[in-house]
C-alpha positions in Angstrom: 42.4 15.9 23.3 44.4 18.9 24.6 46.6 20.7 22.1 50.2 19.6 22.4 51.4 23.2 22.1 50.0 26.3 23.8 50.9 29.8 22.5 50.3 33.0 24.3 51.6 36.4 23.2 51.9 39.2 25.8 53.8 42.5 25.6 55.8 41.3 22.6 56.9 38.0 24.1 55.6 34.7 22.9 55.2 32.0 25.5 55.2 28.5 24.0 54.2 25.7 26.4 54.9 22.1 25.7 51.5 20.7 26.8 51.6 17.0 27.5 52.0 17.1 31.2 50.7 13.6 31.8 53.4 12.3 29.5 56.0 14.6 31.0 55.8 16.7 27.9 57.3 13.9 25.8 58.1 15.0 22.2 55.7 13.1 20.0 55.5 13.9 16.3 52.4 16.0 16.6 54.0 18.2 19.3 57.2 18.7 17.2 55.1 19.6 14.1 53.0 22.1 16.0 56.0 23.6 17.6 57.5 24.2 14.2 54.2 25.7 13.0 54.1 28.1 16.1 57.7 29.2 15.3 56.6 29.9 11.7 53.7 32.1 13.0 56.0 33.9 15.5 58.7 34.6 12.9 56.2 36.4 10.7 54.7 38.5 13.6 56.6 41.8 13.8 55.1 42.5 17.2 56.8 39.4 18.8 60.3 40.3 19.9 61.3 37.2 21.9 60.2 33.6 22.6 60.0 31.8 25.9 59.7 28.0 25.8 58.6 26.0 28.8 56.7 22.9 29.9 53.3 22.4 31.3 52.8 21.0 34.8 55.2 20.9 37.8 57.3 17.8 36.8 58.9 18.3 33.4 60.1 20.7 30.8 60.3 17.6 28.5 61.4 14.1 29.4 62.5 13.6 25.8 61.1 11.7 22.8 57.8 9.8 23.0 59.4 6.3 23.2 56.2 4.4 22.3 55.8 6.4 19.0 59.5 6.2 18.3 59.6 2.5 18.8 56.9 2.1 16.2 59.0 3.9 13.7 62.0 1.7 14.6 60.0 -1.4 13.9 59.5 -0.2 10.3 63.3 0.0 9.7 66.1 2.5 9.6 64.8 4.5 6.7 61.4 5.2 8.4 63.0 5.8 11.8 65.5 8.3 10.3 62.8 10.1 8.3 60.1 10.3 10.9 62.1 10.6 14.1 65.7 11.8 13.5 65.1 14.3 10.7 62.1 15.7 12.5 63.9 16.2 15.7 67.0 17.6 14.1 64.9 20.0 12.1 63.3 21.2 15.3 66.5 21.9 17.2 68.1 23.5 14.1 65.1 25.8 13.7 65.3 26.9 17.4 69.1 27.4 17.1 68.9 29.6 13.9 65.6 31.4 14.8 66.1 35.2 14.2 64.4 36.2 17.5 65.8 35.2 20.8 64.5 31.9 22.2 64.8 31.4 25.9 64.0 28.1 27.6 62.4 28.3 31.0 63.3 24.8 32.3 60.7 24.0 35.0 61.5 20.3 35.6 63.0 17.3 33.9 64.9 18.0 30.7 66.0 14.6 29.6 67.0 13.4 26.1 65.3 15.5 23.5 64.3 18.0 26.2 67.9 18.5 27.0 68.7 18.9 23.3 66.2 21.7 23.1 68.0 23.4 26.0 71.3 22.9 24.1 69.8 24.4 20.9 68.0 27.5 22.2 69.9 30.8 22.5 69.5 31.2 26.3 68.1 29.1 29.2 66.9 29.7 32.7 66.5 26.7 35.0 64.4 26.2 38.1 66.2 24.9 41.1 64.0 21.9 40.8 65.1 21.2 37.2 67.1 18.1 36.4 69.0 17.2 33.2 70.1 13.9 31.6 71.4 12.4 28.4 69.8 8.9 28.9 69.7 7.8 25.2 72.7 5.5 25.9 70.4 3.4 28.1 68.1 2.8 25.1 71.1 1.5 23.1 71.5 4.6 20.9 73.2 7.9 20.8 71.2 11.2 21.0 69.7 12.0 17.7 68.3 15.6 17.9 71.8 17.1 17.8 73.1 16.2 21.3 76.3 14.6 20.2 77.2 17.8 18.4 75.9 20.7 20.5 76.7 19.5 24.0 80.5 19.0 23.3 80.5 22.6 21.8 78.9 23.9 25.0 80.6 21.8 27.7 83.8 20.6 26.0 84.5 17.1 24.7 85.4 15.2 27.9 82.7 16.7 30.0 80.1 16.1 27.3 81.3 12.5 26.7 80.9 11.7 30.4 77.3 12.9 30.3 76.6 11.2 27.0 78.2 7.8 27.9 77.1 7.5 31.5 73.6 8.7 31.0 73.2 9.8 34.6 71.0 12.8 35.7 72.7 16.0 36.7 71.5 19.0 38.7 70.8 22.5 37.4 73.9 23.9 39.1 76.1 21.6 36.9 74.1 22.6 33.8 75.1 26.2 34.6 78.7 25.3 35.2 79.0 23.6 31.8 77.2 26.4 29.9 74.0 24.6 29.3 71.9 27.2 31.1 72.6 30.8 32.0 70.8 31.1 35.4 69.4 28.9 38.1 66.5 30.5 40.0 64.0 29.5 42.7 61.2 27.6 41.1 58.5 30.1 41.9 60.5 32.9 40.2 61.3 31.0 36.9 58.9 32.7 34.5 59.5 36.1 36.1 63.3 35.7 35.8 62.9 34.5 32.2 60.7 37.4 31.2 63.2 39.8 32.9 66.0 38.3 30.8 63.8 38.6 27.6 63.1 42.3 28.5 66.8 43.0 28.7 67.1 41.9 25.1 63.9 43.3 23.6 64.8 46.9 24.6 67.4 46.8 21.8 67.0 47.1 18.1 65.3 44.0 16.5 67.8 44.1 13.6 70.8 44.2 15.8 69.5 41.3 18.0 68.8 39.2 14.9 72.2 40.1 13.4 74.0 39.1 16.6 72.2 35.8 16.8 72.9 35.0 13.1 76.6 36.0 13.4 77.1 33.8 16.5 75.1 30.8 15.3 76.7 30.7 11.8 80.1 31.7 12.9 80.5 29.3 15.8 81.4 26.4 13.6 83.5 28.3 11.1 87.2 29.1 11.1 87.6 32.6 12.6 88.3 34.3 9.3 85.0 33.0 7.8 83.2 33.9 11.0 84.5 37.5 10.8 83.1 37.7 7.3 79.7 36.7 8.6 80.0 39.3 11.4 80.9 42.0 8.7 77.9 40.9 6.6 75.5 41.3 9.5 76.8 44.8 10.3 76.7 45.9 6.6 73.0 44.8 6.4 72.2 47.2 9.2 74.0 50.3 7.8 71.2 51.4 5.5 68.5 51.0 8.1 67.0 53.3 10.7 68.1 51.6 13.8 71.8 52.1 13.5 71.3 55.7 12.7 69.0 56.1 15.7 71.4 54.2 18.0 74.3 56.5 17.0 72.1 59.6 17.4 70.9 58.6 20.8 74.4 58.0 22.0 75.5 61.5 20.8 72.5 63.1 22.3 72.8 61.2 25.6 69.2 59.9 25.4 67.6 56.5 25.2 67.3 55.1 21.7 63.8 54.8 20.2 63.8 51.7 18.1 60.8 50.7 16.0 59.0 47.9 17.8 61.2 48.1 20.9 
């Protein structure tokens, strides 16, 4: 049986591929667990500066949760379904959201349900012009459970998010860009090239400043502004003793490119 996750590291960028193309890269428990393990490995690899997450095949980024497996958990009752399905999925999206290295989704096809929730959680996203999005959980008689009821309203606004969540209808990549779900929409054959280019625009900078920016935004987004400013201050203070801030200031004064360790 093929591995549900493929991991390839090239030039400091880790490419993670959801690898269940015959099942439209549905998120079964084994795939989620292996994705989490891959993130653990990447986090500890100083050579990896950014992560690209995409789907195998031409049809889907991920069509969402594996309904057959999920239905089996539901049959065992709420406690089992929450433990095995909801908490697992929420842990995955929370891990992606809080990851210290930039995670960019390259959305190559369907991003439905849990696949859309991954797009909501990652730091940046580039969509193929063939991509399609949907929040179809309502059609199963349930709300989204991997964070979609919380992250989408924060991205799109309450009323626009509720329309997508309550109607459950597919929407095109251009609308995903309009509501802040993706950053760019590009021709399908340029998807990975454009995503790598975006990653390169980030990895040229100090790893510490990238991580500090991600942490400040992610933690501060749901705080009152005064508390968020404290997080921002903490992230800056942590960089003061390090080499990269000194190098960045020196490079600016000397009118030369900064030379960051690992960049």
